[in-house]
N, C-alpha and C positions, 0 to 999 in steps of 0.2 A: 194181649200185648204182644207185639212183634219185637224181635231183636233186629235192629236196623244195621245197616252196613258199617256203622261206626261202633257197633257193639253195645249201644245203649238200648234201653227198653223204651217203648212208646210206639205210637202210630206214625206212619209216614207223614200224615197231615200235621201232627203236633210238631214234628221236626222241620217241616217245610215252611211253617209260618214265618219264622225269622228269616229264612233264606229267601223266600218269595218276596218279602217286603224289601229286601236289599236288591234283589234282581229287578223287580218291577220298577222301582224308582230309577233304575239305571237304563231301562229299556223304553219307558214311556217317553214319547217325544216331548221335549220341553219347549213350550211356546215362548218366544221372546217378548211377545206383547199380549195384552188381553184381547178377547174377541172384539171389544168395542174399538180398541186402537187399530186393529186390522181393518175394521170397517171404515174408520175415519181416514185411513190411508188412501181409500178409493180403489182398492184392488179387488173388492168383492162386488159382484153384481147380482141382482135378483130379478127374475122375470115374473111377470104376473099377467093373468088374463085381463085385458084392459076393460072388460065389461064387469069385472068383479066389483061388487058393491063395497067391499072393504079396501079397495085400492087407495083411497085417501089416507086411511089409517096406516097402511103399509108404507106409503110414501113418508108419512110423518115419523114412523118408527125408524126406517133405514135411511131416509133422505132421498130426495129426487135425483141426486147425482149417482145413486147406486141402483137405479131401476132401468131395465131395458124392456122392450116390447117383446112379450112372449107370444109367438105366433102359433105354436103347436101344429104347424102345417106338416104334412098334408092330411090331417085328420078331417074326416067328413063332417064331424059335428061342430066344426069351428065356424065362427062368424066370418062371413066372406069379406066384409069391409070393416074389420075390427079397428084398424088404424083411424078410419074416418069416424067411427063411433067414439074413440077416445078423444079426438079433436072436438067433438060436439059436447062432451061432458062439461057440466057447469060446476061440479064439485071438485074439479082438479084445476090448479092454476095453469096459466099459459106457459109459465117457465117450466113447470113439471112436465107438461105435454111435450114441449120442445126438447127437453132433456131425454125423456123416454123414447121418443120417436126419432131423434136425430143426433143430438150431441153425445149421449152415452154410448150408443152403438158405435159411433165413429171412434170414440176414445177406446172402447173395449177392443176393437179390431185394428187399432193403430192407424186409422184413416184421417186423423186430425192433427 
């Protein structure tokens, strides 16, 4: 057992537990909204590789208005005409394609 700065016996960890719980609750950023509410505000965007087989599920999960075209350029292993590949996909709605390739990037960069 140690004698701590306050003259009591115990380990520093035993004494810090109450103090840390007080300090941590004061220093952890407090979100005003839930993650879902932030997503619903339209301020978060997700990029995906457009040839990904799970893209329809991602769109369903986060919404087509939250997706942008992820180019990964100038990586050498990237599909050269990925945007055209997305346009040809049959498992993605035309509205999602238009959002990912045009409307969402415009909104994200303040061009609309």
